[in-house]
N, C-alpha and C positions, 0 to 999 in steps of 0.2 A: 299118287300118280303112277300109272304103269309105265314101264320102260318099253318103248315101241321098237322091240327087236324080236325077230323070230329066233327059233332054236339054233339056226345056223349062223346067226349074227346079222342076217340081212334085215332090211326094213320091211315089216309085214304090211299087208293091206290095212288101210285105216279102219275098215269095218271090223277087222279082227281085233285091232287095238281098242276100239270102242266096246266091242263085245267083252273083252277081258276086263276093262274098267267097270262096265255095268255089272258084271258078275260079282265083283268085289263087294257090292252093296247088298247082296243077299236079298232078303224079303223086302228091303227098303229101296229096291232098284226101280220101283214103279215110277217114281218122280223123274228119274233119268230117262226112262222110256217115254214119258210124257214130253220131256224136253226135246228128245229126238223126233217125236211125232210132230211137234210144232215146227222143228227145223225142216221137215219134209214138206210143210205146207206154206210157210211164209218166211220172208227174210227177217232176221232178228239181230239186234245189237246185243252186246253182253248184258246191258242194263235191262232191256225189255225181256230177254230170256230169263234172267234172274227173277223178275217180277212175275212172269207168266208161270214159271215152274216152281217158285218158292224155294229154289235151291240156293245155297250160299254162292257168292260170286266165285270163290276159289274152286268150287266143284264145277261150275259152269265153264270157267276158263280151262280147266283140265279136260273137260269133255270136248270143247272146241279144238283144243290142241290135238287130242287123239283122233278127231275126225278131220283134221286139217286138209288132207289131200282129197277128200270127198266134198269139200265145201266150195261153193261159189261165193267168194267174199269181195266186197267193195266198201266204199265209204258209208253205205247205208246199212251194212251188217252182213250176216252170213246166212246161207241157205244151202241145204244139201242138194248137190247137183241133180238135175232132172234124170240123168242117166244112171244115178246111183240111188235115187229115192226108193224105187221098188225093192231093191235089195235090203235097204234099212227097214222098210215096212215089214218085209217078210221075216228078217232076222229077229226083230224085236216085237213081233206079233202086234202090230199097231191096230189091226182090226179087232183083235180080242180086247185090247186096251180100251178102244172106243166103245165096244159093246158092253163092257163091264163097268163103264163109268157111271157114277151116281149122278142123277140129274140134280142140279142146283134148285132147291125148293123156292128160292127167291128170283129165279131167272125170269119168270113171266112178269112178276111185279116190277123188276128192274126195267124190263123192256117197256113197260107202261109209264115209266117215270124218267124217260130220256131228257125231257125238258128240265126237270129238277137236277139231274146229273150235270147238264150243261151249265145251269145256274151256279151250282156249287163249284164246278170247275173254274168258272169265271171269278167266283169269290176267292178261291184258293190262289189264283194268279194275282188278284188285287190285294190280298192280305199282306200285312207287314212281313218282312223277310223272316225266315226261320232263324232262330238263334241257336247255333251249334252248341254253345256252352250250356244250353238248357236241354240238350238232346231233342230239339225240335226236328222232326222229320215228317213231312206232309203226307198224309194218306191220300190215295187217289180219290177223285170225286165219286167214283162208283162205289168204293168202300164206304165212304161217309154215308151215302144214300142207303147202301145195304144195311149198315148198322141201324139206321132209322127204321127201315122196313122190318128188320128183325125185332127191334124193340116193340114196334107196333103189333107184330104177330105173336109176341111172347107174353106181353103184359097188357092189362086193362088200364090204360094210361089216362083216359078221360077224367079230368078233375084232379089229377095227381100232379106231383112236382118232380122233375128230373134235375139232378144236381150234377154239373160237369166239374170234376176236379181237374182243372186244366182243360183247354179246348183249342189247342193250336190247329186241330183238324177241322174246326168249324162244324162239329156235329150238332151244336145247338141250332144252327140255321137250318140244317136239313131236317131235324126232328120237328122244329117249329113249323116248317112248311108242310110237313106230312100230318102232324097232329096238332092243329092250332088250339085245341081246347086243353092242351097240356101246358102247365106253368113250367118255366125254365129258369134255373139259376146257373150262372157261370162264375167260377172262381179261377183267377189266374194271376200270376206275378207280372205278366207282360201287359203293361198298361196301354201300349199302342194296339195290341190285339183286342183288348176290352173295348177300346174306343171304336175299333173297326166293327166288331160284332154289334155293339149298341147302335151304331149308325145304320148298319144294314137292317137290323131288327126294327128300328123306328120307321125306315122307309117302307117296310113290308107289313107293318102292323103286327109284329110278333111280340109276345109278352115275355121278353128275356130280361132278367135282372143281372147286371154285371157288377161284381165286387172285386176289389184288389185283395189278393191273399198270397203270401209266401208261406207255403205249407210247413216250412221248417219252424215257423213261429206261431202256427195256429190257423184257425179259420174265423171269419167274422161271426160275431154273435148272431147276426140276423140270418146267417145261413145254417147255424147249428140246429140240429133236430128239425129240419124243415122239409126233407125230401123223402120220397117213397122209393126212388131208384137212383143209384149213383153210377155215372159213367166216367171212366178214366183211362188214359193211355200214358202211364207213368214213365219216368226214367227207368231204363232196363238194368238197374242194380238192385240187389236185395234190399238195401237201405231205402232206395227211392220207391220201390214197389210197396214196401211195408208202410212207409210214411204216407203215400198218396191214398192207399186203402184205409189206413187208420183215420185220416182226415175225412174220408168218405163215410166211414162208420159214424164219426161225430156228426155228420150231416144228415143221418137217417132219423126220421121221426117215427117210422113204423118198425119197431124192433122185432116184431114177429114175422111180418111178411116182406119187409124191405129187402132189396137185392142190390148187389154191386156187380157191375159189368166192367171188365178190365180187358184191355188189349195188351198182350205181352208175347214176345217171341224170343227164341234163342236158337243159335246155330246148331244143327244136328252134329256138327263137328265138335261142339263143346257142351254135351249134355250135363256136365257137372255144374255149369252156371245155371242152367234151368232148374236143377235140383235145389240149388241154394235159394233161388227166388221162390220156388214152391214151398220150401221150408219157411221162408219169411212170411208167406201167406198163411201157412198152417199155424205159425206162432201167434197169429191173431185169432186163432180158433174159428176160422172161416171155412165153411164147407163148400167144396167145388161141386156144384150140381151139374155142370156141363163144361166141356172144353171143346170148342169148335176149331179144328186145325186150319191154319192158313186162311182164316176168314178175312183178315185185313191185309191190304196191299199198299205199298208205299212208293213214293218217289225218292229212293235212297234206301239206307239201311241194308245195303247189299250183303253185308257180312252175315245177316240173318235171313237171307233170301228175299229181301224187300217184302217180308210178310210177317205177320204175327197171328197168334191164336186169340180167340175170344173166350174169355173165362166168365162163367156165370157163378157168382159167389153168394153165399147166404150166411149171415152172422148167426152165431149161437148165443145162448144166454151168457156164456162165459166170455164171449168176445167183449161185451160191454163191461164186464167185471175187471178184465185185465188191461183194457185199452189205455187208461191213464198211465199205468206203469210202463207200457210199451212205448208211449209217446213222450215219456218224461225227459229223456236225454236224447234229443234228435240231433243227428250230425248235420253240419252245414254242407259237407261234401257228399252229395248223393248222386251226382251225374257221372256219365261215362267219359266225358270230354271236358277240356277247359280248366279254368282256375278253380272251379268248384266240383271237379271230378273227385273220385275216391282217392286219387293220387295227388290231387292239386291242393290249392290253398296257399294263402300268403305266409303262414307261419308266424312265429313270434316277432314282435317289433324290435328293431334295433334300439338299444337303450337311448342313444342320442336322438333318434326320431321320436320316441315316446316322450322324452324330456322336452323336446321342442313343442310338441302338441300341448303338453301341460302348461308350458310357459304362455302359449297363445291363449289357452283357456282361462288362465288366472291373471294374465296381464302383468306378471312379475317373474323375475328370474328364479326366485326361490318360493314361488307361490304354491299353495296346497289346494287342489281342486276339491270341491264338495263330493264329486262322484266321478269315477271313470267307468265307462260302459263298453261292452264288447269284449272279445277275447284277444289274447296276444300281448297284453301288457307285461313287460319283463318284471317290473316291480310296481307295487301300489304304495304311494306315500302313506305314512302312518296317519291314521285318523280319517282316511278317505274311504268312502263307501264304494261298493262295486255293484254292477248290475249287468245281467245278460241282456242281449237284444230282445229275446222273447218277452221278458218282463217289461222292458222299456216300451216295446210296441203294444204290449197287452194292456198295461195300466199306467204307464208313465214313470216318472221319477219315484223311487221308493220313498215312503213317507218320512222316515227319519232324516234322510239326506235332503229331501225337498223343503224342510223347514229352515235350512241354513240360509243366512243372508250375509253378503250377496251369494247367490247360488251360481257356482262356476263348475262347468261340466266338460269333460273331455270324452269323446267317443271314437273308438277305432272301427272304421268301416273300410279297412284296406281291402276287404273281399267283396265290397258292394257290387252286385251285378248291374246296378242302376237305380232301382226304386227305393233303396233303403235311406238314402240321404233325405229325401223329402219326408219320409216317415219319421225320421229322427227330429226334423224341424217341427213336425206336427206334435210328436209325442212329448217332447221336452220343453218345459217352461223354465228357462234359466235366465239369469242376468247376463251371463257370458257363456258361450258355447263354442267349442272348437271340435270340428268333425274331420277326421283324417279319411281321405278317400283316394282311390287311384287317380293319377294325374290325367288319365284318359277317360275319366268318368263322363258318361253321356250328358250330364247337366253342365259340364264345364268344357266340353269339346270345342265349342265355338261361341261367338257372341250371342247368337239367337237363343240357344238353351240357357246360357248364363242370364240373359235378360229375362227370360220367362221365369226362371226360378226366383230371381231377385224380386220380380213384381208379385209373384204368387205369395212369397213370404213377407212382403213389405209391411202389411198391417201389424205383424207380430215381431219380426226381426229385421234389423239392418244387416245386410250381408257384405262381407269382404271375401272375395274369392282369391285365394293365394295359391297360384299354380306353381308347380315344381318346388313345393315347400313341404317339409324341411329337407327333402331329397328329390332328385329328378323324377322318380317314379311315383311320387305322392303329390297331393294337393291338400290344403286345409281350408275348409269353409268356416270362417269366423263369423259368428252371429251374436249381435248385441240386441238385447230386448228393447223394443219400442215401448216406452212408458209414458210418454207425453206427446203433445201435439195432436193434430187432427186424426192421424192414423190410429192412435190409441183409443179413440172414442168411437170407432166404427163397429158396426155389427160384425164385419169380417174379422176384426181383431178378437172379438169374443169367441167366434167360432174356431179360429185358429188356436186360441189359447185353451180351449176346452174340447180338444179333438177326440177325447175318449167319451164325451157325453153324447146323448141322443140328439141328433141334429135338430129335430123339431123343437125339443125343449130348450136347447141352448139358443136357438134363433129367436124363439118366443121371448125368453127372458132378456135377451139383448135388445130387442125392440122396445120392451117396457123401459129398460134403463135409458136407451137412446131417447125415447120420447120425453122422459122426465128431465133429462139433462139439457136437451136442446129446445124443447117446447114448453117445459115447466108445468105440464099437466099430466094427469094420470092416464094410463092406457091399461084397460083390464086384460086379464089373461085370455078371455074369450075373444076380445077384439084383436089381440096380438096373434092368437092362434088362427083366427080367420084370415088375417092378412098373410101369414106364412103359407097357409094352405092355398090361397089364391095366387100366390107368387111362384111357388115351386113348380117347375115343369115336370118333375118326376116325384110323385108322392112317396115312393119307396125310400128315397133318400132321407126323408124326415124320420124314419124309424131306425136308421143306421147311425153309426159313428162316422164322423168326418174322416178319421184315419183309415176307414175301410172303403172309402169311395175311390174309384180310379181318378187319376190326375185330371183328366178332362172334365170329370163330373165335379171335382173340387173347384176348378176354375169357374164353371157355370154356376154352381151353387153360391159361391162368394159374390159373384156379380148379381145374382138374383136377390141375395140378402141385402146388398147395398141399395138395390132398386126398391126394395120394400121399405127401407128406412127413408129414402127420398120421398116415397109416396105419402109418408106421414106429414111431410111439410106442405 
């Protein structure tokens, strides 16, 4: 920031102060000249000027302070006064700036798709709220459509599949509207967002498949090696960028011609952070074929100018050779804000808290659990097995521990952002299970989500939700296996207990068992398979694992499974 004083100590003209500030930016001052050009044409708030110029908020605020006495400011923003505008245009050669401006190659196409921009803008407004702790910042509707137009102009996408590694920007809806013959897969940890996208896609006849995925623990098998192009707007940390790109590479089926398209931006005030991220990209042996500056604009992210660049990346042969090693030890804390930021995290459990969770899991003061899962356990009882969450979500309870009877398991989910609790209830088949979660966990926040979780798990587990236990900041979900009674003999029970199996196969075998037990006669595999296919509203679910379905899809599928069993009667 320049000091607004003349050589004699008097306050100089604002134009001179602005000139001095702009000069400090050397060859990079064009962006500031563009910001000044905008201020001579129309009134701007700080936020709109940041987004229009792609300058960091700090720089924009400094520029406005320098020009303060030449501004006409009110509640709607600031504009360079009419009697001063000509002086600014002359001083900063605005005419030359406009004449030398490169024409946006997508401008004509954007103008022809105003209806789609309006539709995406309405979708962004109606979509689930952004989650700050997951670095969600909504792109503008125009940006989302520009991405779709750019993809269509860059690749031959007819008959191909695009994989979105996260899609808070709703790019899948814009691309599907523009290229209906393109197959689409969306992976995201936000289950409300997945439900929203699936609902919009169904209304409009788009072919979008939505699967739950927390990229820290992997991607669903049904999405692995499935796509020709990957699109992602990851958390803007080196760890987050490398993780999202790594999962994107796992999703590519075309190792020779496949591409990854990434949105990433950094503040020009902090180029070292940009370098760290670019090194993380290079560590995956990805080639940057193009970087389109300030391609994406956002409602927020003002520290990076409400803008990011668009990267076109291509894997090399070595990318696939080193990928497993690069993704072997993924950090949970990958975001820039919140409890799972690089500086956040719940840390180790207090020994008294850990002991209380184990007591609940075993039902005894000095009981020994078969398994403790998750990180942060201060000590592990002798003879007790351990498991990470990635292993638990990926394949369930490790085989040696899973053979123990009764099977009693304690899981630490103190850092659960929301969806992990249900995944543990799906992944773990135990006689007794105690899961430690934050006391403000979304599934426990009020009676409605508590009831929904209890009903969803009811065919498999009887739940006791213990709030403020064993300390005010925690809650424990105590689950007892349902082994008898009507619920244990349902098709839903089999699906919930075999959440890592292929849904279509588990459903078919459950129908055969159900028919034999309740009706006493045989049901052939072909008959059962036909009944399943005729009942499921979404055929793609049958090829997936239950644990990879979004929550709303799990509810629907379990209901359909029970309806198929009733149809047998």
